[in-house]
Phi, psi and omega in degrees: 000323180297324182293320179292326175295321178298319179299315181298313179297321180296317179300315180294320180293318180295318180298318178296317179297317181298317180295319179294321180294319180297325180285331189260353181251163179285166183293340180288341176264141177230140178222128174204173182194170179225133174243128184234137170244126182225169185267349189202080186311114182245132174254149174304331176258112187306327181298338183254009177288149179272316180073019179217165176306138187219155171248119183240129182233135177229133180236146183228119173244119189230139170218120184063228180271357183263139178224133171249125188230087173283144179228132180235114185240132183228154166285155179289357172277001178091356181272141180292151181239292181220139170238121177247150178223084184274132170241120187229156171228133180228156182217133179266131176230093183062238179276352183264141172241120180252136183215144173225155183196169177221147184221129169257116186240156175240125178245123182261091180287148183242131174229091187070234179271355183269137178246125180246129183264130173232142181254143181225149171243127181235143175245145187233142170229136186216137173229122177243143179236120181274113178282316178205184178293344184247355185214151179204160172244141185224136175241124186232138177226133173239139173236114186246151179223128176283137184256354179246156184303324183263005178283160172296122191300314180201160179199157178232139181224124181231129186227134172241118186225163174236154176229117179240112189238175176057037176276116183290131175255309171224189178295335185251340186250140177232154185244144175229134180242136179225079174288148188210133172244123182220152180233141177216152175212144178208181187269019178301312009266152178209135175224137181198143172246128186229157168235140182218166178211134173239121178249127183235134174244126182230161179261140183294333186256345186239144185276038182233139178219159174244151183219158172226138184229137173231145178228118183244117175290141177255307177217111188223137173225121352292166186294150174218168189253166171306141181226156182210164186200149173211160181180195186233133176250139173239119184253132179225000000 
């Protein structure tokens, strides 16, 4: 019960901090974030999925083309799951958005009651193409390297996704669709081709949305099963 009280206090504190920061900084600085509560913490890389209810937080501090994006993800039991620290640079060229980035991450693996910490360094390449104000195509690549003896030594992640947003459902509700085809391989060893979809419904006036996610393996070695997730997003 204390942990859920902590989550509530944290949400209120973060929202107050964000509003104060927006008032006190120049327009060249931008600050925003997303807090998500879900029933089945899923990572794009299955080896790093939690598979239990999770609290996921992402913050974005941006100036010009540079963005710093720390992410703090926990299980709802209060134990840490993943901490990411993304530093990115992006550039717009007409309809194209080009981005590169680096991330120093901490993964808290669980073996029973024991938590083992492993560190990773990941590099990112991203190309986005804006089809219209409501749709885009995105190509994403991650190259990760384990920095600890028991970490996954290296891995590759390639994703082709679409984003279709601002689909009217009612006068107040809008729909967003994010179909995704992705392939990954690493030194566990693990190889897999997956298809996924994230559907989000949000309100035009309130910073809260609900989402549902499905992940279907197409060709995977070793085999893995269909996975799903749903939850609540709070945007500030």
